[in-house]
C-alpha positions in Angstrom: -0.6 26.5 -58.4 -2.8 26.6 -55.4 -2.1 22.9 -54.6 1.7 23.5 -54.7 1.2 26.4 -52.3 -0.7 24.2 -49.9 1.9 21.4 -50.1 4.7 23.9 -49.4 2.9 25.4 -46.4 2.1 22.1 -44.7 5.7 21.3 -43.6 5.9 24.8 -42.2 2.8 24.2 -40.1 4.2 20.9 -38.8 7.5 22.5 -37.9 5.7 25.2 -36.1 3.9 22.6 -34.0 7.2 21.4 -32.5 8.3 25.0 -32.1 5.2 25.8 -30.2 5.4 22.7 -28.0 9.0 23.4 -27.2 10.3 19.9 -27.7 10.0 16.9 -29.9 7.6 14.1 -28.9 8.7 11.3 -26.7 7.5 7.8 -26.7 4.9 6.9 -24.0 6.3 4.4 -21.4 5.4 2.8 -18.1 7.9 2.9 -15.2 8.9 0.0 -13.1 7.5 -2.1 -11.5 4.9 -2.2 -14.4 6.0 -5.0 -16.7 4.7 -8.2 -18.2 3.9 -11.0 -15.8 3.2 -8.6 -13.0 0.5 -9.0 -10.4 -1.9 -6.2 -9.6 -3.8 -5.8 -6.3 -7.5 -6.9 -6.6 -10.5 -5.1 -5.2 -9.0 -1.7 -4.9 -8.2 1.1 -7.5 -5.1 0.2 -9.6 -2.6 2.9 -9.9 -0.5 3.0 -13.1 2.2 5.6 -14.0 4.8 6.3 -16.6 6.3 9.0 -18.9 5.2 10.8 -22.1 5.4 14.2 -23.7 3.9 17.2 -22.1 0.2 17.3 -23.0 0.2 13.9 -24.6 -3.0 11.9 -24.1 -2.2 8.5 -22.6 -4.8 5.8 -22.3 -4.4 2.5 -20.3 -6.6 -0.4 -21.1 -6.9 -3.5 -18.9 -9.6 -6.1 -19.6 -12.8 -4.2 -20.4 -11.9 -0.8 -19.0 -9.9 2.1 -20.4 -8.7 5.3 -18.5 -7.1 8.3 -20.1 -4.9 11.1 -18.8 -3.2 14.1 -20.2 0.6 14.2 -19.4 1.5 17.2 -17.3 4.6 19.4 -17.9 6.8 17.2 -15.8 6.4 14.4 -18.3 5.2 12.0 -15.6 1.6 10.8 -15.9 -0.4 8.7 -13.5 -3.9 7.4 -13.5 -6.0 4.9 -11.6 -8.0 2.0 -13.1 -11.2 1.0 -11.3 -10.9 -1.9 -8.8 -11.1 -5.3 -10.3 -11.8 -8.8 -9.0 -9.1 -11.5 -9.3 -8.5 -12.2 -13.0 -5.8 -13.3 -15.5 -4.0 -13.7 -17.6 -4.7 -10.3 -19.1 -3.1 -7.8 -21.4 -2.5 -4.2 -20.5 -2.2 -1.7 -23.3 -0.7 1.8 -22.9 -1.3 4.1 -25.8 0.0 7.5 -26.5 1.9 8.5 -29.6 3.1 4.9 -29.5 1.7 1.7 -27.9 3.2 -0.4 -25.1 1.8 -3.9 -24.5 2.2 -5.8 -21.3 1.2 -9.5 -21.3 0.5 -12.3 -18.8 -0.8 -9.8 -16.2 -2.8 -11.1 -13.3 -5.0 -9.4 -10.7 -4.6 -11.1 -7.3 -2.8 -10.5 -4.0 0.3 -8.3 -3.8 2.6 -8.1 -0.8 5.7 -6.0 -0.2 8.5 -7.8 1.6 10.9 -5.4 3.3 13.7 -5.3 5.9 17.3 -6.4 6.1 19.3 -9.6 5.7 16.8 -12.1 7.1 14.3 -10.9 4.5 16.9 -10.4 1.8 18.7 -13.7 2.0 17.6 -15.8 -1.0 16.7 -19.4 -1.4 20.0 -20.2 -3.1 21.8 -18.8 0.0 20.8 -21.8 2.1 22.1 -25.2 1.4 19.0 -26.8 2.9 16.8 -25.2 0.2 18.2 -27.1 -2.8 15.3 -29.5 -3.0 12.8 -26.6 -2.5 14.2 -24.8 -5.5 14.1 -27.8 -7.7 10.4 -28.4 -6.8 9.4 -24.7 -7.0 6.8 -24.7 -9.7 4.2 -22.1 -8.8 3.1 -20.2 -12.0 0.6 -18.1 -10.0 3.4 -16.7 -7.7 5.6 -14.0 -9.2 8.2 -11.7 -7.7 9.8 -8.4 -8.4 13.0 -7.8 -6.4 14.7 -4.4 -6.2 18.4 -4.9 -6.0 20.7 -2.0 -7.0 19.4 1.3 -8.3 19.5 1.5 -12.0 19.5 -2.3 -12.5 16.9 -3.7 -14.8 14.4 -5.7 -12.8 11.6 -7.8 -14.2 8.7 -9.8 -12.8 9.7 -13.5 -12.5 7.3 -16.4 -12.5 8.4 -18.8 -9.8 9.9 -22.0 -11.3 13.0 -24.1 -10.6 15.0 -21.8 -12.9 13.9 -18.5 -11.3 13.2 -19.4 -7.6 16.9 -19.3 -6.4 17.2 -15.4 -6.3 13.9 -15.0 -4.4 13.9 -14.0 -0.8 13.5 -17.3 1.2 11.3 -15.8 3.8 9.1 -14.0 1.2 8.9 -17.3 -0.8 7.5 -19.3 2.1 5.2 -16.5 3.1 3.9 -16.2 -0.5 3.6 -19.9 -0.9 1.2 -20.0 2.1 -0.8 -17.1 0.7 -1.1 -18.6 -2.7 -2.2 -22.0 -1.3 -4.8 -20.3 1.0 -6.3 -18.1 -1.7 -5.7 -20.0 -4.9 -5.0 -16.6 -6.5 -2.1 -15.1 -8.2 0.4 -13.7 -5.6 2.9 -11.0 -6.3 5.9 -10.3 -4.0 7.6 -7.0 -4.3 10.9 -7.4 -2.4 12.6 -4.3 -1.0 15.2 -5.6 1.5 18.9 -5.0 2.0 21.2 -6.6 4.5 23.1 -4.7 7.1 20.7 -1.7 7.3 19.4 0.3 10.2 15.8 1.2 10.7 16.5 4.9 10.2 17.8 4.2 6.7 14.2 2.9 5.8 12.4 6.0 7.0 10.6 8.1 4.4 11.4 11.7 3.7 8.3 13.1 5.3 8.9 11.3 8.5 12.5 12.4 8.7 11.5 16.0 8.0 9.0 15.8 10.9 11.6 14.2 13.2 14.8 16.3 12.9 16.3 14.7 16.0 17.0 11.5 14.1 20.6 12.1 13.2 21.8 8.7 11.8 24.2 9.2 9.0 22.4 6.8 6.7 18.8 8.0 7.5 16.5 7.6 4.5 19.2 6.1 2.2 17.4 2.8 1.7 14.1 4.4 1.2 15.3 6.6 -1.6 16.9 3.7 -3.5 14.8 0.7 -2.8 11.3 1.8 -1.7 10.6 5.1 -3.5 10.4 3.4 -7.0 7.5 1.3 -5.9 5.6 3.6 -3.6 2.0 3.7 -4.5 2.0 0.4 -6.4 -1.2 -1.3 -5.2 -0.5 -3.8 -2.3 -2.5 -5.7 0.2 0.1 -5.1 2.8 3.8 -5.3 4.0 5.7 -8.1 5.7 8.9 -7.1 7.4 11.8 -8.4 9.4 14.6 -6.1 10.5 16.3 -4.8 13.6 19.5 -6.9 13.8 21.6 -3.8 12.8 20.1 -1.8 15.7 21.0 -4.2 18.5 23.5 -1.9 20.1 23.4 0.3 23.2 22.8 3.4 21.2 20.0 2.3 18.9 18.1 -0.4 21.0 16.4 2.1 23.3 15.0 4.1 20.4 14.1 1.2 18.1 10.4 0.9 19.2 9.7 4.6 18.5 11.4 4.5 15.1 9.6 1.3 14.2 6.3 3.1 14.9 7.4 6.0 12.7 8.3 3.6 9.9 4.9 1.9 9.9 3.0 5.2 10.0 5.2 6.8 7.4 5.0 4.0 4.9 1.2 3.9 5.3 1.0 7.6 4.7 3.3 7.4 1.6 1.2 4.6 0.1 -2.1 6.5 0.7 -3.9 3.2 1.2 -5.0 3.8 4.8 -3.7 1.5 7.6 -2.9 -1.4 5.3 -1.8 -4.7 7.0 1.8 -4.6 8.4 3.0 -8.0 9.6 6.5 -8.5 10.9 8.8 -11.1 12.4 10.4 -10.6 15.8 14.1 -11.1 16.0 15.4 -14.6 16.3 17.8 -15.9 19.0 21.5 -15.1 18.7 24.8 -15.4 20.7 25.2 -17.5 23.8 22.3 -19.0 25.8 21.1 -16.9 28.7 22.0 -18.0 32.2 21.7 -14.8 34.3 18.3 -13.3 35.1 20.0 -9.9 35.3 21.2 -10.2 31.8 21.3 -6.9 29.9 20.2 -7.6 26.3 20.0 -5.0 23.5 18.4 -7.7 21.4 15.6 -8.2 23.9 15.1 -4.4 24.0 14.6 -4.4 20.2 12.2 -7.3 20.5 10.3 -5.3 23.1 10.0 -2.3 20.7 8.6 -4.7 18.1 6.1 -6.2 20.5 4.8 -2.7 21.5 4.2 -1.8 17.9 1.2 -4.1 18.1 -0.7 -1.1 19.5 -0.9 0.2 15.9 -3.9 -0.9 14.0 -3.7 -3.7 11.5 -0.4 -5.1 12.8 0.6 -8.6 13.7 3.9 -10.2 14.9 5.4 -13.7 14.6 7.9 -14.9 17.2 11.1 -16.6 16.0 13.5 -17.0 19.0 12.8 -20.7 19.2 13.8 -21.5 15.6 17.0 -19.4 15.3 20.6 -20.6 15.2 23.0 -19.4 17.9 25.8 -17.1 16.5 24.1 -16.8 13.1 21.4 -14.2 12.4 20.6 -15.9 9.1 18.8 -18.9 10.6 18.0 -21.6 7.9 14.5 -22.5 9.1 12.8 -19.9 6.9 10.0 -22.3 6.0 8.6 -22.1 9.6 9.3 -18.4 9.8 7.4 -17.8 6.6 4.5 -20.0 7.7 4.2 -18.1 11.0 4.3 -14.7 9.2 1.5 -15.9 6.9 -0.8 -16.9 9.8 -2.3 -13.5 10.5 -2.9 -12.9 6.8 -4.8 -16.2 6.6 -6.7 -15.5 9.7 -7.5 -11.8 9.4 -7.7 -11.4 5.6 -8.4 -14.7 3.9 -11.2 -16.2 5.8 -9.6 -18.7 8.2 -11.4 -17.0 11.1 -10.8 -19.8 13.6 -7.0 -20.0 12.9 -4.8 -19.2 15.9 -2.3 -16.8 14.3 -0.1 -15.7 17.3 1.7 -17.1 20.2 0.6 -16.0 23.8 0.9 -12.2 24.0 1.4 -10.5 27.4 -1.1 -7.7 28.0 -1.0 -6.6 31.6 -0.2 -7.5 35.2 -1.9 -7.7 38.6 0.1 -7.6 41.8 -1.3 -9.1 45.0 1.0 -9.6 47.9 4.0 -11.7 46.7 2.2 -12.7 43.5 2.4 -11.2 40.1 -0.4 -12.4 37.8 0.3 -12.0 34.1 -2.6 -11.7 31.7 -2.3 -13.0 28.1 -4.0 -12.8 24.8 -3.8 -15.4 22.0 -3.8 -18.3 24.4 -5.4 -20.5 21.7 -6.3 -23.9 23.0 -4.6 -23.0 26.3 -1.2 -22.1 27.7 1.3 -24.8 28.0 4.9 -25.3 29.1 7.2 -26.5 26.3 7.8 -30.2 26.7 5.3 -30.5 29.5 7.7 -29.5 32.3 7.8 -26.5 34.6 7.7 -23.0 33.2 11.1 -21.3 33.1 12.5 -18.0 31.8 10.5 -15.7 34.1 12.4 -13.3 36.2 10.9 -11.3 39.1 12.2 -8.2 40.9 11.1 -5.7 43.6 11.8 -2.0 44.0 15.5 -2.5 44.0 15.5 -3.9 40.5 17.6 -7.0 41.3 16.2 -9.8 39.1 15.9 -13.4 40.3 14.5 -16.4 38.5 10.8 -16.8 39.5 8.5 -19.7 40.1 5.9 -19.6 37.4 2.7 -21.6 37.1 -0.1 -21.5 34.5 -3.6 -20.6 35.8 -6.1 -20.6 33.0 -5.1 -17.8 30.6 -2.7 -16.3 33.1 0.7 -17.1 34.6 1.4 -16.5 38.3 5.0 -15.7 39.2 6.4 -15.6 42.7 9.8 -15.9 44.5 10.6 -16.5 48.1 13.4 -14.0 47.9 11.1 -11.2 46.6 8.3 -10.7 49.1 7.1 -7.4 47.5 7.5 -7.8 43.8 7.0 -4.8 41.4 7.9 -6.3 38.0 8.4 -9.4 35.9 10.1 -10.1 32.6 10.3 -13.1 30.4 12.7 -14.3 27.7 14.9 -11.4 28.3 18.2 -12.3 26.6 19.9 -12.6 23.2 19.3 -16.3 23.3 16.8 -16.4 26.1 15.4 -19.1 28.3 11.9 -19.7 27.1 9.1 -22.2 27.9 5.7 -20.6 27.4 3.6 -21.7 24.3 0.0 -22.2 23.4 -1.3 -25.6 22.4 -1.0 -24.7 18.8 2.8 -24.7 19.2 3.4 -20.9 18.9 5.8 -19.4 21.4 5.0 -16.4 23.6 6.9 -13.2 22.9 9.4 -11.9 25.3 8.3 -8.9 27.4 8.9 -6.8 30.5 6.1 -5.5 32.7 8.1 -2.3 33.0 6.7 -1.3 29.6 3.2 0.2 29.3 0.4 -2.2 29.2 -0.3 -3.3 25.6 -3.8 -2.8 24.1 -3.4 -4.4 20.7 -5.4 -3.0 17.8 -7.2 -5.6 15.8 -9.2 -5.9 12.6 -8.9 -3.6 9.6 -10.8 -1.1 7.5 -12.8 -2.8 4.8 -15.5 -5.2 3.9 -15.2 -8.6 2.2 -13.1 -7.2 -0.6 -11.9 -4.0 0.9 -8.6 -2.8 2.3 -7.8 -4.4 5.6 -9.6 -7.6 5.8 -12.4 -9.9 4.9 -14.4 -9.2 8.1 -14.3 -5.4 8.1 -13.3 -3.0 10.8 -12.6 -4.6 14.1 -12.6 -8.2 13.3 -15.2 -10.9 12.8 -18.0 -9.2 14.6 -17.5 -5.6 13.6 -19.0 -3.2 11.1 -18.3 -3.9 7.5 -19.7 -6.4 5.1 -19.8 -6.4 1.3 -21.1 -2.9 1.2 -18.7 -1.4 3.8 -15.8 1.0 3.4 -13.3 -0.5 1.1 -15.7 -2.8 -0.8 -15.8 -2.9 -4.5 -18.5 -0.2 -4.7 -17.6 2.0 -1.8 -15.0 4.4 -0.6 -11.8 2.6 0.5 -8.4 4.0 1.4 -7.3 7.6 1.4 -7.3 7.9 -2.3 -9.6 5.1 -3.2 -13.0 6.3 -4.2 -14.9 3.8 -6.2 -15.0 0.4 -7.6 -16.1 -0.6 -11.0 -18.5 2.3 -11.2 -16.6 4.9 -9.3 -16.3 8.7 -9.9 -16.4 9.3 -13.6 -17.9 5.9 -14.5 -21.1 5.3 -16.3 -23.3 6.0 -13.2 -21.0 8.9 -12.0 -20.6 10.1 -8.5 -23.7 9.5 -6.4 -24.9 6.8 -8.8 -26.4 3.6 -7.6 -23.1 1.9 -6.9 -20.8 5.0 -6.6 -19.9 7.2 -3.7 -23.0 8.4 -2.0 -25.2 5.8 -3.7 -27.3 3.0 -2.2 -24.3 0.9 -1.1 -21.6 3.6 -0.9 -20.3 5.7 1.9 -23.2 7.4 3.6 -25.7 4.8 2.3 -28.0 2.8 4.4 -25.5 0.1 5.0 -22.2 1.9 4.4 -20.0 4.1 6.5 -22.1 6.7 8.2 -25.2 4.5 8.1 -27.2 3.3 11.1 -24.3 1.3 12.4 -21.2 3.1 11.2 -17.6 2.1 11.0 -15.0 3.5 13.3 -14.3 5.1 16.6 -13.8 8.7 17.5 -11.6 9.8 14.7 -11.1 7.0 12.2 -12.2 3.6 10.9 -11.1 0.9 13.2 -11.5 2.8 16.5 -9.7 5.5 18.4 -5.9 4.9 18.4 -5.5 1.4 19.8 -9.2 0.4 20.5 -9.7 -3.0 19.0 -13.2 -3.0 17.5 -15.3 -0.5 15.7 -17.3 2.0 17.8 -21.0 2.5 17.7 -20.9 5.9 16.1 -19.2 7.1 12.9 -15.8 8.7 13.1 -15.5 12.4 13.1 -13.6 12.5 9.9 -15.2 9.4 8.3 -13.6 6.4 6.7 -11.3 6.9 3.8 -9.6 10.2 3.3 -7.5 12.6 5.1 -9.6 15.5 4.0 -11.6 17.3 6.6 -14.5 17.3 4.2 -16.2 13.9 4.8 -17.6 11.5 2.2 -21.2 12.1 1.5 -21.2 15.5 3.2 -22.1 18.9 1.7 -18.9 19.2 -0.3 -18.2 15.6 -1.0 -19.1 13.4 -4.0 -22.8 13.3 -4.5 -23.3 16.4 -2.2 -24.3 19.9 -3.0 -21.1 20.7 -4.9 -21.1 17.5 -6.9 -18.2 15.4 -7.9 -14.9 16.8 -6.8 -15.8 20.1 -5.1 -13.5 23.1 -5.5 -10.8 21.9 -3.2 -11.7 18.7 -1.5 -13.5 15.6 -2.7 -14.1 12.0 -1.9 -11.1 10.0 -0.9 -8.7 12.4 0.9 -6.6 15.4 0.5 -6.1 14.9 -3.2 -9.2 12.9 -4.0 -9.7 10.0 -6.2 -6.6 9.2 -8.3 -4.2 11.4 -6.5 -3.0 14.8 -7.4 -4.0 14.6 -11.1 -7.5 13.2 -10.7 -11.0 13.8 -9.5 -11.1 16.1 -6.5 -7.5 17.3 -6.8 -6.7 20.8 -5.5 -6.5 22.3 -8.9 -9.2 20.3 -10.8 -12.9 19.8 -10.6 -14.7 16.8 -11.9 -12.3 15.0 -14.2 -9.0 16.5 -13.1 -6.2 17.1 -15.5 -7.0 14.0 -17.4 -10.7 14.3 -17.0 -12.4 11.2 -15.8 -15.7 10.1 -17.3 -16.8 12.9 -19.7 -16.4 12.8 -23.5 -14.3 15.8 -23.3 -14.6 16.3 -19.5 -15.0 19.5 -17.7 -12.9 21.7 -15.4 -9.5 20.1 -15.9 -6.6 22.3 -16.7 -6.2 20.9 -20.2 -9.8 19.7 -20.7 -12.9 21.1 -22.4 -14.1 24.0 -20.5 -10.7 24.9 -19.0 -8.6 28.0 -19.6 -7.3 26.8 -22.9 -10.3 24.8 -24.1 -12.2 23.8 -27.1 -13.3 26.9 -28.8 -10.9 29.0 -26.7 -8.2 31.5 -27.7 -6.1 29.0 -29.6 -8.8 26.8 -30.9 -10.4 26.6 -34.3 -13.8 25.6 -35.8 -15.7 26.8 -32.8 -17.0 24.4 -30.1 -16.2 21.4 -32.2 -12.6 22.4 -32.9 -9.4 22.0 -31.0 -6.8 24.4 -29.8 -3.2 23.5 -29.2 -4.1 22.4 -25.6 -7.7 21.7 -26.3 -9.6 18.6 -27.1 -11.9 17.4 -29.9 -15.5 18.4 -29.5 -18.2 15.8 -29.3 -18.8 15.9 -33.1 -15.2 16.5 -34.0 -12.5 14.0 -34.8 -8.7 14.3 -34.3 -5.6 12.3 -33.5 -3.9 12.9 -30.2 -6.4 15.7 -29.4 -4.7 18.2 -27.3 -1.2 17.3 -28.4 1.2 19.0 -30.8 1.8 16.3 -33.5 -1.6 15.7 -35.1 -2.7 14.5 -38.5 -4.0 17.3 -40.7 -7.3 16.0 -42.0 -8.6 18.5 -44.5 -10.6 21.6 -43.9 -12.1 22.3 -40.5 -15.8 21.3 -40.3 -18.3 20.0 -37.8 -16.9 16.5 -38.3 -13.1 17.1 -38.7 -10.6 19.3 -36.9 -7.1 20.5 -37.4 -6.0 19.4 -33.9 -3.0 21.3 -32.7 -2.8 23.5 -35.7 -1.9 26.7 -33.8 -2.0 30.4 -34.8 0.3 30.2 -37.8 -1.8 27.4 -39.3 -4.9 29.4 -38.8 -3.4 32.4 -40.5 -2.3 30.3 -43.5 -5.8 28.8 -43.9 -7.4 32.3 -43.8 -5.0 33.4 -46.5 -5.9 30.5 -48.7 -9.6 31.2 -48.3 -9.0 34.9 -49.4 -7.1 33.7 -52.5 -9.9 31.3 -53.4 -12.5 34.1 -53.0 -10.6 36.3 -55.4 
């Protein structure tokens, strides 16, 4: 009779679980772009996200590591795997109430390819690419293209049957990177033809700049970029601006391009990741008048001046375009040029000349204007060996005439008999301009006007050999940052990047030998904050546009946006330990973002609790408000409440969830996870009957 009573009560208890949870359980899932055949970014923490039931424990396993998170009330979970070296093929397993398996996963180099039609146009758009498509057999190059919102998109392995729909420019860029590194290369393409720069601005940037009134502002971001924001990338390659070549947009293009680069970097929370872009190609009729007013040239000038931002580089294309056709077919050369800075600055080809001559400043003496250039390579040359052309000179009246230009070392001297007192010079200033200046490596000089502020290009990037920003660390080949610098596998990297393979929550914990604050981490003898620290006045890489790392550490240290610096009193390894009350290592939300170590509402471990058996301090973890042994728990410290977790000696399925296997009576070795108040009352009743 007693057995029948128990059998009758059990379904009631199970029903009560769903009632207490408020909804039926949903299958765990990952969101795009996570799918089989994907490429994940090496040498930095790997974000993964998806959906599940509120409170459901989700674990993600890749190779030898597993991370677990509790799904918040929104149903959207996220976690970060520790940084990994290049590897593959691997299997990623995502487990909750069900299991999702992703296969043929590689860890390598990931680049986002963004912009408008010159990035969007695909290999099969160009008739001259037919042979390229039939020979495209690059199994270590994969791509993920966002087309229309809601459409199913998968990762494609580049082969003759899949190459056609891939962005031609991204294809040739990726081909160069794969050849240079020998690693798996992933291309995430977010490009749409006929779009303005305002349409690609992120919501935070638009909110901070209400004067931007374009009707389509933010529209492309919301549909094409937002779904992949935060996916680990090495950097972005970009070509856009054709749609802004009008009298209204051209004057503001440079400012908005700067906003776009800064906004995307902030949204990704990876620090100043590399942003390389192609300058607009030539278009329309050939220039004949030195007084030509060119909206296209004005957009190009805005692109050139963006080089003042750290970790940027630009390729020049107005010698390979096709008049009257923005969609020039020579994407092979455009892709090669766009890959040069990545090869030189990130992938070890230190002696590679990666840019054409770049105008920096002028000196005026009498009737001469001397133009100073960077990236002269083996020397400045006139195309074809003739006289220089394309230089216009003017005095205070602003009337431009063609100037006489001669090369003198790494400078060009411009004069004109009709301009005895010159004040300005410009070069290549037209839609399809007159050009002549190259370096001996065959790369053309950018167009420019000396009326713009002098350019002080920022060079180098945050990171050591494997860190964010480049192989030679902050500032270039002679700057701070080796294998133990900011961004290395065992140190603090980007804004949210604390830790490599033994980061916060790992076996050695915060402050361990290879974690934050340890021997090789931030604040260590050879890391950021050491004797020769990374950065300038306020950040890694120098103050605003200063090229190389300064002698003293930055005021806010490398890595995060938090005012509490790594290794300080309230940082990881400091007096308050891992993930202080409000701010921890890695930035405003700490390692792993809003739901992880150092988040604003979680101490060590965060919501999903990193590193401990049952963790501590997380909202849903042991020791939290509704914890093991708490108000709704059973069996004392080894038991589990509805929102609790199994104790160190307890066992349960889906601990903390609401659909758990009932495994006999509670004891020190077995719990009734998720049983709830009604289940407890029933058990007490049964015990009273047994005692009678």
